[in-house]
C-alpha distance (Angstrom), angle and dihedral (degrees) to the residues before:
residue distance angle dihedral
M1 . . .
Y2 3.80 . .
A3 3.71 139.0 .
I4 3.79 140.5 -162.7
V5 3.89 112.3 -128.1
R6 3.73 134.2 -173.8
V7 3.82 119.3 -138.4
C8 3.82 120.8 175.6
G9 3.78 90.6 -20.9
C10 3.86 96.1 -51.1
Q11 3.94 121.6 109.3
Y12 3.78 120.5 -138.0
L13 3.84 130.6 -175.0
V14 3.78 105.1 -135.9
E15 3.81 141.6 -177.0
E16 3.80 130.7 -171.3
G17 3.87 109.1 -76.4
D18 3.81 96.2 23.4
V19 3.79 118.9 140.3
L20 3.84 112.9 -146.4
T21 3.75 132.9 -175.0
V22 3.79 107.3 -141.4
P23 3.82 134.8 169.4
H24 3.89 114.7 -74.1
L25 3.81 116.0 -62.8
E26 3.83 121.7 -165.1
S27 3.77 95.3 -124.4
E28 3.75 135.0 113.3
P29 3.87 120.2 -115.3
G30 3.82 106.7 -91.0
A31 3.81 95.3 31.4
T32 3.76 120.3 122.3
V33 3.80 116.1 -126.7
P34 3.88 123.7 -165.3
L35 3.80 114.3 -135.6
E36 3.92 129.9 -148.1
V37 3.80 106.8 -106.6
L38 3.83 117.1 -147.2
F39 3.83 99.7 170.3
V40 3.82 136.8 12.7
R41 3.79 127.3 -166.7
T42 3.83 121.5 -170.6
Q43 3.78 130.9 172.3
D44 3.84 94.6 -81.1
K45 3.81 108.0 22.0
A46 3.69 148.0 23.7
V47 3.81 124.9 -140.5
I48 3.82 121.4 -160.6
G49 3.78 117.5 -162.1
T50 3.73 125.2 -134.1
P51 3.10 87.6 -128.2
T52 3.83 95.1 -36.5
V53 3.79 135.7 8.9
P54 3.75 103.1 -113.2
E55 3.77 100.9 -155.9
A56 3.84 98.1 39.5
K57 3.75 120.2 96.9
V58 3.81 130.7 -168.3
D59 3.84 115.3 -172.9
A60 3.80 120.1 -162.6
E61 3.79 127.4 -170.3
V62 3.70 118.6 -142.4
V63 3.79 109.8 -120.5
G64 3.83 98.2 -178.0
H65 3.79 147.9 -61.5
T66 3.76 126.9 -89.7
R67 3.81 140.9 162.8
A68 3.78 128.4 -116.4
D69 3.84 122.4 -122.4
K70 3.86 116.3 -73.2
V71 3.71 116.5 -89.6
T72 3.80 114.9 -154.4
I73 3.88 117.5 -145.5
Y74 3.82 113.5 -162.4
K75 3.87 123.8 -179.2
F76 3.86 119.1 -167.7
I77 3.77 132.7 176.4
R78 3.79 112.9 -175.2
R79 3.73 121.4 -126.8
E80 3.82 91.7 8.9
N81 3.72 98.8 85.6
Y82 3.84 86.9 -123.8
R83 3.88 116.4 144.6
R84 3.75 125.9 151.5
K85 3.74 124.9 179.3
K86 3.83 127.5 -172.8
G87 3.72 137.0 161.9
H88 3.84 130.8 -152.8
R89 3.77 137.1 -171.0
Q90 3.71 119.9 -162.3
Q91 3.84 119.0 -134.3
L92 3.86 112.6 -123.9
T93 3.82 138.4 -178.3
R94 3.75 126.1 -146.1
V95 3.92 113.8 -145.2
R96 3.73 131.9 -178.4
I97 3.93 117.4 -147.1
A98 3.71 104.0 -121.2
R99 3.85 101.6 178.1
I100 3.80 141.1 1.6
S101 3.80 114.5 -159.2
P102 3.84 114.2 -175.5
G103 3.81 93.0 -162.2
S104 3.93 113.2 -145.6
């Protein structure tokens, strides 16, 4: 069984036991977070949400928080003595899919 869930505007294909890196969630490590289910596939049927599947549930356990690799932003305009250099590291959260419940 698998499902497609939406987390912070991004869609992920998940199965039970998967570990995902998603954009930052405001939850403590060890907490359980319900995810928005867009599609569920079981052995015998598939349910497509409009836009979500109301009975379906996907519970994810927060494993921890981390940061992405550094991205360097460099702006330059020639002959104008204009140079700007900045760096950015995106906050991320690692979650483990604990349970997928298709509902009815």
